C-alpha positions as CSV (number, residue, x, y, z in Angstrom):
1,M,17.1,-43.0,49.7
2,V,14.7,-44.8,48.0
3,N,13.4,-43.9,44.5
4,F,10.6,-46.4,43.8
5,V,8.2,-48.4,45.9
6,K,5.0,-50.5,45.0
7,R,2.4,-48.5,47.0
8,D,-0.6,-49.9,48.8
9,K,-3.9,-49.7,47.5
10,N,-5.0,-47.2,50.6
11,D,-1.7,-45.0,50.0
12,I,-3.1,-41.9,48.7
13,F,0.3,-41.3,46.5
14,S,-1.0,-44.5,44.4
15,I,-4.1,-42.5,43.0
16,P,-2.9,-40.3,39.9
17,L,-5.1,-37.2,40.8
18,L,-4.5,-37.2,44.5
19,N,-0.6,-37.7,43.7
20,I,-0.5,-34.6,41.9
21,I,-2.2,-32.8,44.7
22,F,-0.6,-34.0,47.7
23,K,2.7,-34.9,46.1
24,N,3.7,-32.8,43.2
25,R,5.9,-30.4,44.2
26,V,5.4,-28.1,41.0
27,F,1.7,-28.1,41.9
28,Q,2.3,-27.6,45.6
29,R,4.5,-24.7,44.8
30,I,1.7,-23.1,42.7
31,I,-0.8,-23.4,45.3
32,Q,1.5,-22.2,48.3
33,I,2.3,-19.2,46.2
34,I,-1.2,-18.6,45.1
35,V,-2.2,-18.7,49.0
36,L,0.7,-16.5,49.9
37,F,-0.4,-13.5,47.2
38,L,-3.9,-14.0,48.4
39,F,-2.8,-13.4,52.0
40,V,-0.6,-10.8,51.4
41,Y,-3.0,-8.8,49.0
42,A,-6.0,-9.4,51.4
43,I,-4.1,-7.6,54.2
44,Y,-2.8,-4.8,51.8
45,F,-6.4,-4.5,50.5
46,G,-7.7,-4.3,54.1
47,F,-5.6,-1.5,55.0
48,I,-6.6,0.7,51.9
49,N,-10.2,-0.2,52.1
50,P,-10.8,-0.4,55.5
51,T,-14.6,-0.6,55.4
52,K,-17.1,-3.5,54.8
53,E,-19.1,-1.6,52.3
54,E,-15.8,-1.2,50.2
55,N,-14.4,-4.5,51.1
56,L,-15.8,-7.7,51.4
57,F,-12.7,-9.6,50.5
58,T,-10.2,-9.4,53.2
59,T,-13.2,-10.7,55.9
60,G,-14.4,-13.2,53.1
61,L,-10.8,-14.7,52.5
62,F,-10.0,-15.1,56.2
63,W,-13.4,-15.7,57.7
64,G,-15.0,-17.2,55.0
65,L,-12.6,-19.4,52.8
66,F,-9.7,-19.9,55.0
67,W,-11.4,-19.9,58.2
68,P,-13.8,-21.9,58.7
69,F,-14.5,-23.4,55.4
70,F,-11.1,-24.8,54.3
71,M,-9.6,-25.3,57.8
72,V,-12.7,-27.1,59.2
73,T,-13.4,-29.4,56.3
74,T,-9.8,-30.5,55.5
75,L,-8.9,-30.9,59.3
76,A,-11.8,-33.7,59.7
77,T,-11.1,-35.5,56.7
78,F,-7.4,-35.1,55.4
79,G,-5.6,-33.6,58.4
80,R,-3.2,-30.4,58.5
81,I,-3.0,-30.0,54.9
82,F,-4.1,-26.2,55.4
83,C,-0.8,-26.1,57.3
84,G,1.1,-27.2,54.8
85,I,-0.1,-24.4,52.5
86,C,-0.1,-21.7,55.1
87,P,1.7,-18.6,54.2
88,H,3.5,-18.4,57.6
89,G,4.8,-21.9,57.0
90,F,5.5,-21.3,53.7
91,I,7.9,-18.3,54.1
92,G,9.1,-19.5,57.5
93,K,11.0,-22.4,56.0
94,Y,13.1,-20.1,53.5
95,I,13.6,-17.4,56.8
96,T,14.9,-20.3,59.2
97,K,17.3,-21.3,56.6
98,I,19.1,-17.9,56.6
99,G,18.2,-17.5,60.2
100,L,20.3,-17.4,63.4
101,K,18.9,-20.9,64.2
102,R,18.7,-20.6,68.0
103,K,17.4,-23.0,70.0
104,V,13.8,-21.7,71.6
105,P,14.3,-20.9,75.3
106,K,12.1,-23.2,77.6
107,N,9.6,-20.6,78.3
108,L,8.7,-20.0,74.9
109,A,8.7,-23.8,74.1
110,N,5.3,-24.3,75.3
111,P,2.1,-25.0,73.0
112,F,-0.1,-23.2,75.6
113,I,0.9,-19.8,74.6
114,G,-0.7,-20.7,71.5
115,V,-3.9,-22.0,72.7
116,F,-4.2,-19.0,75.2
117,L,-3.6,-16.6,72.1
118,L,-6.4,-18.1,70.3
119,F,-8.9,-18.4,73.1
120,F,-8.0,-14.9,74.6
121,G,-7.0,-13.1,71.5
122,W,-9.5,-14.3,69.1
123,W,-12.4,-15.9,70.6
124,A,-12.8,-13.6,73.8
125,T,-12.4,-10.6,71.9
126,Y,-14.9,-11.9,69.3
127,Y,-17.8,-12.4,72.0
128,I,-16.9,-9.2,73.6
129,Y,-16.2,-6.9,70.5
130,P,-18.1,-9.0,67.8
131,E,-17.8,-6.1,64.9
132,L,-14.0,-5.5,65.7
133,F,-12.7,-8.6,63.8
134,K,-15.3,-8.2,61.1
135,T,-13.9,-5.0,59.7
136,P,-11.4,-5.7,56.7
137,Y,-8.8,-2.7,58.6
138,F,-8.9,-5.1,61.9
139,T,-8.7,-8.1,60.3
140,A,-5.8,-7.2,58.1
141,L,-4.1,-5.4,61.2
142,L,-4.5,-8.8,63.1
143,F,-2.7,-10.9,60.3
144,F,-0.3,-8.6,59.7
145,V,0.7,-8.2,63.4
146,M,0.9,-12.0,63.5
147,T,2.8,-12.4,60.3
148,I,5.7,-9.9,61.9
149,I,5.8,-12.2,64.9
150,A,6.0,-15.1,62.8
151,V,8.9,-13.7,60.8
152,V,10.6,-12.7,63.9
153,F,10.2,-16.1,65.4
154,Y,11.2,-17.7,62.2
155,Y,14.5,-15.8,62.0
156,I,15.7,-16.3,65.6
157,Y,14.6,-19.8,66.2
158,D,15.0,-23.2,64.6
159,E,12.5,-26.0,63.8
160,M,10.0,-23.9,63.1
161,A,9.3,-23.0,66.7
162,Y,6.4,-20.3,65.8
163,C,4.5,-23.1,64.2
164,K,5.0,-25.4,67.1
165,Y,4.2,-23.1,70.0
166,I,3.2,-19.4,69.1
167,C,0.8,-20.0,66.3
168,P,-2.6,-19.7,67.6
169,I,-4.2,-22.4,65.5
170,G,-0.9,-24.6,65.7
171,T,-1.9,-26.8,68.5
172,M,-5.6,-26.6,67.6
173,T,-4.8,-28.2,64.1
174,K,-2.6,-30.7,65.7
175,V,-5.1,-32.2,68.0
176,F,-8.2,-31.8,65.7
177,S,-6.4,-33.6,62.8
178,K,-6.3,-36.8,65.0
179,V,-10.1,-36.9,63.8
180,S,-9.2,-37.5,60.1
181,F,-9.0,-40.5,58.1
182,T,-5.4,-40.2,56.9
183,K,-1.8,-40.7,58.1
184,L,1.8,-40.1,56.8
185,E,4.1,-42.7,57.7
186,T,6.4,-44.8,55.8
187,Y,7.1,-48.2,54.0
188,K,9.1,-50.1,57.0
189,E,10.6,-52.8,54.6
190,H,12.3,-50.0,52.7
191,C,13.4,-48.1,56.1
192,Q,15.1,-51.0,57.9
193,D,18.3,-50.6,55.8
194,C,18.1,-47.0,55.3
195,R,21.4,-45.0,56.7
196,T,20.8,-41.7,54.9
197,F,17.5,-40.5,56.4
198,E,16.6,-38.3,53.6
199,C,13.1,-38.0,54.8
200,A,14.2,-36.6,58.4
201,S,16.8,-34.3,56.7
202,A,14.0,-32.8,54.5
203,C,12.0,-32.0,57.5
204,S,12.0,-28.3,58.8
205,Y,10.5,-29.7,62.1
206,N,13.2,-31.8,62.7
207,L,10.6,-34.8,62.6
208,K,11.5,-38.5,61.7
209,P,8.5,-39.6,59.3
210,F,9.9,-43.4,59.8
211,T,8.9,-43.2,63.6
212,F,5.4,-42.0,63.2
213,E,3.8,-45.6,63.0
214,K,5.5,-47.0,65.9
215,K,4.6,-43.8,68.0
216,N,1.1,-43.7,66.9
217,S,1.5,-40.1,66.3
218,M,2.7,-37.6,63.6
219,E,3.6,-35.0,66.2
220,D,4.3,-31.8,65.2
221,C,3.8,-32.9,61.4
222,T,2.2,-30.3,58.9
223,L,1.6,-32.5,55.9
224,C,4.0,-30.0,54.0
225,M,5.1,-33.1,51.8
226,D,8.8,-32.3,51.7
227,C,10.1,-35.4,53.0
228,S,7.7,-37.5,50.5
229,S,9.9,-35.4,47.8
230,A,13.0,-36.7,49.6
231,C,12.2,-40.2,49.6
232,E,9.8,-42.7,47.6
233,S,9.2,-44.7,50.6
234,V,6.9,-41.9,52.5
235,A,3.1,-43.1,52.3
236,F,0.3,-40.7,52.8
237,K,-2.4,-43.6,53.8
238,F,-6.3,-43.7,54.1
239,K,-7.0,-45.0,57.8
240,K,-9.9,-45.5,59.6
241,P,-11.5,-42.4,61.0
242,S,-9.9,-41.3,64.1
243,N,-7.5,-44.2,63.8
244,T,-4.9,-42.8,66.2
245,L,-7.5,-41.8,68.8
246,F,-8.2,-45.7,69.5
247,N,-4.6,-46.5,70.7
248,K,-2.1,-45.0,73.0
249,F,0.1,-42.3,71.9
250,K,2.2,-39.4,73.8
251,I,-0.2,-37.2,75.4
252,N,0.0,-33.5,75.0
253,K,-1.6,-31.7,77.8
254,A,-2.1,-28.7,75.9
255,E,-3.9,-30.6,73.1
256,I,-6.7,-31.6,75.7
257,W,-7.2,-27.9,77.0
258,A,-7.5,-26.8,73.3
259,L,-10.2,-29.4,72.9
260,I,-11.9,-27.9,75.9
261,F,-11.6,-24.1,75.1
262,I,-12.6,-24.6,71.6
263,T,-15.4,-26.5,72.4
264,A,-16.4,-24.1,74.9
265,S,-16.0,-20.9,73.0
266,I,-17.3,-22.0,69.4
267,S,-19.4,-25.4,69.9
268,I,-21.1,-24.3,73.3
269,T,-21.2,-20.4,73.1
270,M,-22.5,-20.2,69.7
271,G,-25.2,-22.5,70.9
272,F,-26.0,-20.1,73.5
273,H,-25.8,-17.1,71.9
274,H,-26.2,-17.7,68.0
275,S,-28.6,-20.7,68.2
276,L,-30.6,-19.9,71.4
277,G,-30.3,-16.2,71.0
278,R,-32.5,-16.3,68.0
279,S,-35.3,-17.7,70.1
280,A,-38.5,-16.2,71.1
281,I,-37.4,-16.7,74.7
282,V,-34.1,-15.3,74.5
283,E,-34.6,-13.2,77.4
284,E,-35.3,-16.0,79.6
285,F,-31.7,-17.5,79.7
286,P,-29.0,-16.9,82.5
287,W,-26.3,-15.1,80.1
288,T,-29.0,-12.7,78.9
289,K,-30.6,-12.0,82.6
290,T,-27.1,-11.5,83.8
291,A,-26.3,-9.2,81.0
292,R,-29.4,-7.1,81.3
293,Y,-28.9,-7.0,85.2
294,F,-25.6,-5.5,84.6
295,E,-26.7,-3.1,82.1
296,S,-29.2,-1.4,84.6
297,F,-26.2,0.3,86.1
298,I,-23.3,-0.1,83.8
299,N,-23.1,1.6,80.3
300,F,-21.2,-1.3,78.0
301,G,-21.1,0.9,75.2
302,S,-19.5,-1.3,72.0
303,I,-19.1,-4.2,74.4
304,D,-21.7,-7.2,73.2
305,A,-23.0,-7.9,77.2
306,V,-24.9,-10.9,76.0
307,G,-22.2,-12.4,74.1
308,S,-19.7,-11.9,76.8
309,F,-21.9,-13.6,79.3
310,A,-22.7,-16.4,77.1
311,F,-19.0,-16.9,76.0
312,L,-18.4,-16.8,80.2
313,Y,-21.3,-19.4,81.2
314,A,-20.0,-21.5,78.2
315,V,-16.2,-21.6,79.4
316,I,-17.4,-22.2,83.0
317,I,-19.5,-24.9,82.3
318,S,-17.5,-26.6,80.0
319,I,-14.5,-26.6,82.4
320,I,-16.5,-27.7,85.3
321,L,-18.3,-30.5,83.1
322,S,-14.9,-31.7,81.7
323,V,-12.5,-31.4,85.0
324,G,-15.5,-32.1,87.5
325,G,-16.5,-34.9,85.2
326,M,-13.0,-36.5,84.9
327,F,-12.4,-36.1,88.6
328,I,-15.3,-38.0,89.7
329,A,-14.4,-40.6,87.3
330,S,-11.0,-41.0,88.4
331,K,-12.3,-41.4,91.9
332,I,-14.3,-44.4,90.7
333,L,-12.0,-45.8,88.3
334,K,-9.3,-45.4,91.3
335,V,-6.8,-44.1,88.6
336,S,-5.2,-41.0,89.1
337,F,-7.1,-37.7,87.9
338,E,-4.3,-36.8,85.6
339,T,-4.2,-40.5,83.9
340,T,-8.2,-40.0,83.5
341,F,-8.4,-36.7,82.3
342,Y,-5.4,-36.7,79.8
343,T,-6.4,-40.0,78.3
344,L,-10.2,-39.9,77.9
345,G,-10.0,-36.1,77.1
346,Y,-8.9,-36.6,73.6
347,A,-12.7,-38.1,73.1
348,F,-14.0,-34.6,73.1
349,A,-12.4,-34.0,69.6
350,P,-15.3,-34.6,67.4
351,L,-17.8,-32.3,69.1
352,F,-16.3,-29.1,67.4
353,I,-14.5,-30.7,64.4
354,I,-17.4,-32.8,63.2
355,G,-20.1,-31.2,64.9
356,G,-18.8,-27.8,63.4
357,L,-19.5,-29.0,59.8
358,S,-23.1,-28.4,60.7
359,H,-22.7,-24.8,61.3
360,L,-20.3,-24.7,58.2
361,G,-22.7,-26.2,55.7
362,E,-25.5,-24.0,56.4
363,F,-23.5,-20.5,56.7
364,F,-21.9,-21.7,53.2
365,F,-25.3,-21.2,51.7
366,Y,-26.5,-18.4,54.1
367,S,-23.4,-16.1,53.4
368,Y,-19.7,-17.7,53.0
369,A,-19.9,-18.3,49.4
370,S,-21.7,-15.0,48.3
371,N,-19.3,-13.1,50.6
372,I,-16.4,-14.8,49.0
373,V,-17.5,-14.7,45.5
374,N,-18.6,-10.9,45.9
375,G,-15.0,-10.4,47.6
376,F,-12.9,-11.5,44.8
377,N,-15.2,-9.7,42.5
378,Q,-14.7,-6.5,44.3
379,A,-10.9,-7.0,44.9
380,F,-9.8,-8.1,41.4
381,Y,-12.5,-5.8,39.6
382,L,-13.7,-9.0,37.8
383,G,-17.3,-7.0,36.8
384,F,-19.5,-9.9,37.8
385,E,-23.0,-9.2,38.8
386,T,-23.4,-9.1,42.7
387,M,-23.9,-12.8,43.9
388,K,-27.1,-13.3,46.2
389,P,-27.0,-15.6,49.2
390,L,-27.7,-19.2,48.2
391,A,-30.2,-19.9,50.7
392,S,-32.1,-18.3,53.9
393,R,-32.9,-19.8,56.9
394,K,-36.5,-20.0,55.6
395,D,-35.1,-22.8,53.5
396,E,-35.5,-26.0,55.2
397,W,-33.2,-28.4,53.2
398,V,-30.3,-26.4,54.7
399,H,-31.0,-27.9,57.9
400,I,-29.9,-31.4,56.7
401,F,-26.5,-30.5,57.7
402,K,-27.6,-30.4,61.3
403,I,-26.7,-34.3,60.8
404,F,-23.1,-33.6,61.6
405,T,-24.1,-32.3,65.0
406,H,-25.4,-35.6,66.0
407,I,-22.5,-37.6,64.0
408,G,-20.1,-35.4,66.2
409,Y,-21.6,-36.1,69.7
410,I,-22.0,-39.8,68.7
411,W,-18.5,-40.0,67.3
412,A,-17.3,-38.7,70.6
413,F,-18.9,-41.2,72.9
414,V,-17.7,-44.1,70.5
415,L,-14.1,-42.7,71.2
416,M,-14.7,-42.3,74.8
417,I,-15.4,-46.0,74.8
418,F,-12.3,-46.9,73.2
419,R,-10.4,-44.5,75.3
420,F,-11.7,-46.1,78.3
421,K,-9.9,-49.5,77.1
422,L,-6.7,-47.7,77.5
423,I,-7.3,-47.1,81.2
424,N,-6.3,-50.0,83.7
425,S,-9.4,-50.7,85.8
426,K,-12.4,-53.2,86.4
427,R,-15.0,-53.2,83.7
428,Y,-17.9,-52.5,86.2
429,L,-16.0,-49.2,87.4
430,K,-15.6,-47.9,83.9
431,L,-19.1,-48.3,83.5
432,L,-20.0,-46.4,86.2
433,A,-17.6,-43.7,85.4
434,F,-18.6,-43.5,81.8
435,P,-21.2,-40.7,82.2
436,F,-19.3,-38.7,84.5
437,A,-16.1,-38.6,82.1
438,S,-18.6,-38.1,79.1
439,A,-20.3,-34.9,80.9
440,L,-19.4,-32.5,78.7
441,I,-20.6,-34.6,75.5
442,I,-23.9,-35.1,77.0
443,F,-24.1,-31.6,77.9
444,Y,-23.3,-31.0,74.1
445,M,-25.8,-33.6,72.9
446,G,-28.5,-32.1,75.2
447,L,-27.9,-28.5,74.3
448,N,-28.5,-29.4,70.5
449,F,-31.8,-31.3,71.5
450,Y,-32.9,-28.5,73.9
451,T,-32.4,-25.9,71.1
452,A,-34.4,-27.9,68.6
453,Y,-37.2,-28.0,71.6
454,V,-36.9,-24.4,72.0
455,F,-37.7,-23.2,68.4
456,K,-40.3,-25.8,67.9
457,T,-42.3,-24.6,71.4
458,Y,-41.7,-21.0,71.0
459,G,-40.5,-20.2,67.7
460,A,-38.0,-17.6,66.4
461,N,-37.5,-13.9,67.5
462,I,-37.4,-11.6,64.5
463,G,-35.6,-8.5,65.1
464,Y,-33.8,-9.0,68.0
465,N,-30.8,-6.9,68.6
466,H,-28.2,-7.4,71.3
467,K,-27.2,-3.8,71.2
468,N,-30.2,-2.0,71.5
469,H,-32.1,-4.4,73.3
470,Q,-35.2,-4.2,70.9
471,T,-37.3,-7.1,70.6
472,T,-39.9,-8.4,68.2
473,M,-41.6,-11.5,69.3
474,E,-43.1,-13.7,67.0
475,N,-44.3,-17.3,68.2
476,K,-45.1,-20.0,65.8
């Protein structure tokens, strides 16, 4: 165990304020307890106040403050720090200590479980029944059920198995955190003679922080910082953005599919349904025409047919472009498809996590900020005057956040170039293969330019409603 080290300038723990935020155990416990209280109270408040009219707090906390605001901004910058204060992980460490500590069975030790829970349990449901999880009651029910599942897993299995395999956002946060500009590691000069390994002993995930730098991977680390309290040799350093993705590390297949599914579910589907869906030519898009065709002889009831088909089209297109593009690239490179797909696929990471900051920035001013403030005002009876949205879609200045969309695909292209360096093939073959491997990135870029073109040429559609099909056209 090391009690004192002279820290490097890029070590976050060397900066007094950041040291308190990321390393001070008292401060961290206070934050964890506050988050746990808000989490539990939001579930309780959702059950006793089940409608949106009487409860803005439950949905505002989960779908505004926690996700996407805090989650997306921190993943793109500091990494998985949300996991470090997550109520499930916080209580899970204590439950595991008194639990059965069994080894998780092989059929459950599969991160694809969490990926599919997120993809089908949340995003597919969100587009098919868009109002379901927008209600306080169903939001509370969702997180209550997930909490029960988490508690059971923590009690039965060791090494935080729920976080690693079952948590719907576990694999997602793990892969998207690779885009950030921080990394947990240790000072090697102090670790060489270590025989006690306090940092590893303190880790509830059975990880060894002193191996992170050599592996170029933080593995399942959630940045809970328990290891940094056990040994001063642990460092949390600023690095080049996406530093891990520039070099080799152990590939996780579930992470690549998480990137593709999240890009399809959020970036592409929202581009189809929420962006182009507001245009004056909304009825001309394939997903809308398909929905209208089936609506002519099927009563979808509360199902959002347009949203469902927009989601379906986005998923199919994303899979075809990513898998098909990589397959063609592998043939050009004369390298196996598996090597090509799982090496180059990490370049897709910025499309959502950086590009998504555009949506996040705009909607923070459109609705998130006011919903969060009004929700807290409602839940804790603060007596403040109702806060109005900070901006509307008519405010041009809000569109400055669209710059993140362009940064997202530019950074994806940069990462693709560096990931190509890890492929053993001739240079001219890499040049030929590059556009095919980047097909999903190119489509994402094209979708954003096309959306801008549509609104500039045809204008916005005022009054369109996906449920009752009423449309009021207004061309600019």
